Steps between C-alpha positions, in 0.01 A plus 500: 500500500181583674475828317543320166236264590261766618556704184429189274177445702393855466563493123318176463202646695496819278502280180221293624294825567614649168223356266214609745660833535528551120132408461385724787694797368401437138135449565423694820756770591591626146142512375413706809780745439414512124137589597616781725703643209222463264268682730717801464501505117221560250361205302737421206359585163607364154788286634663808659570503870268707724622849622563560861188652665575464865198483719247584215366151493446491877319832471286393212413182709399720797282709288325186326149445644492140366812433704337613828197304416706188471672582828157536671382191346808307599492603847139394535586177317794435742295602806236233405706207359779499771280448817230292310746255344709479827200453710331236266845324471528469883143390534544232232814387654352470844212296354691244285767459798233334695427126487181486270379292236596592147775717630728417200230593257440839675877571485506429132185712442630797686837474333373461137448863405873567583624261226261644244652772268346841581352527141313166554368625832384830341311310234328280763391819685400651174238246465380575854467875422368484139168714489188283451675170436763494780447264808469800719232641293314177471490482875381856530228436234381190691462723804309747297771773524565746210787424269825685548823556300759439786804574286347780301390703813767739647364438852556124494775432230798546738316271771456224248875513408583495861287185558684317231844582643393384852370179367828441322738593778335356806590137425863595437523677838319212674784262415737715705270522793426126488867413500548736796214339692637149451839607661340596814532282796182287562556525877408877478135398401497239767608745772247767385230242514589404851490864599157526344602753227249528218605466131498878461714561817731224379525657155554860634728419778711214374468428127486856370825625681671176378387568145642847474811407305272342247256801511796737437610289190151473367433872549801610307394272221136627514608860471723431200218298340256782555704718271603226263191296401351659183455205270126466582445866388576411146225244486247660742492882469816627325502765765147627425250628512640850498820388685291381793705170526829622375798390726841644499670225306226495226538876468876450467444236223255750316748787525795293393370261246185662382589860482863408459617772748794314654642795694164547681463132556860474639405774755193316616714192532760673722229646720329153541827319566595757767167493674488120512862478620428749770185328624667164509795643708259659741303173537825314580643749744169594664329152511818312571471636866161319533631176363547206729755266350486135629 
């Protein structure tokens, strides 16, 4: 009798999971397998399936200078956006967590960029960067500085794109840090004050270790976003000038949908997915040892 009841419970549980499993396989696992298969075939022509080419798409990718330029740009982009957005998010969370006038307004102001579409954010910053007429150029003109084309200069285009991403992401990460700060026991601050600990010592010795689970979660999201955010490139630079601001996902879009080389695009996708999955696993297994769960 118990076995029958257990079997019915097991069947019921699997039936409850079935819709989610079907969606997961249909929209996640199968597309990943199909992309891997496509990366081993040439691009289909004239309605005919692409012939098997093995690792030729990967070899072409490795010999493509634009691909390596996109890799360097993306590494620079990630190296800047991840620490800046996380550091700014923590600073904002610590600020709005205090008892101060207008705290609700500050929280709303910090979080507002997060709810805006990336295309809208890019258009706002395009107004800042526009030569001669943009807000940034008007300020420089008032200071007597020479006009500059920020998005048209290879030395500044990527930095300008990075600033937009940091402004967009910091408010999102702030919410997680703020929620984590509000779960900390208030007696910790009182005990630190009695011991004469400064704000910096309290942050470094008490708050930061207790915020490590949140930091790990935010870090994984920041790494993924550093290779995922490309919407603003369509408005600001389109990867230019001379591929100075091309990121991997934008390069993937150009190869797959502009040049219509789906085999080459599939190879780039496979490499990008493998790299991101590896980085995420390393973050979880390495940083998890430093996490202090409450």
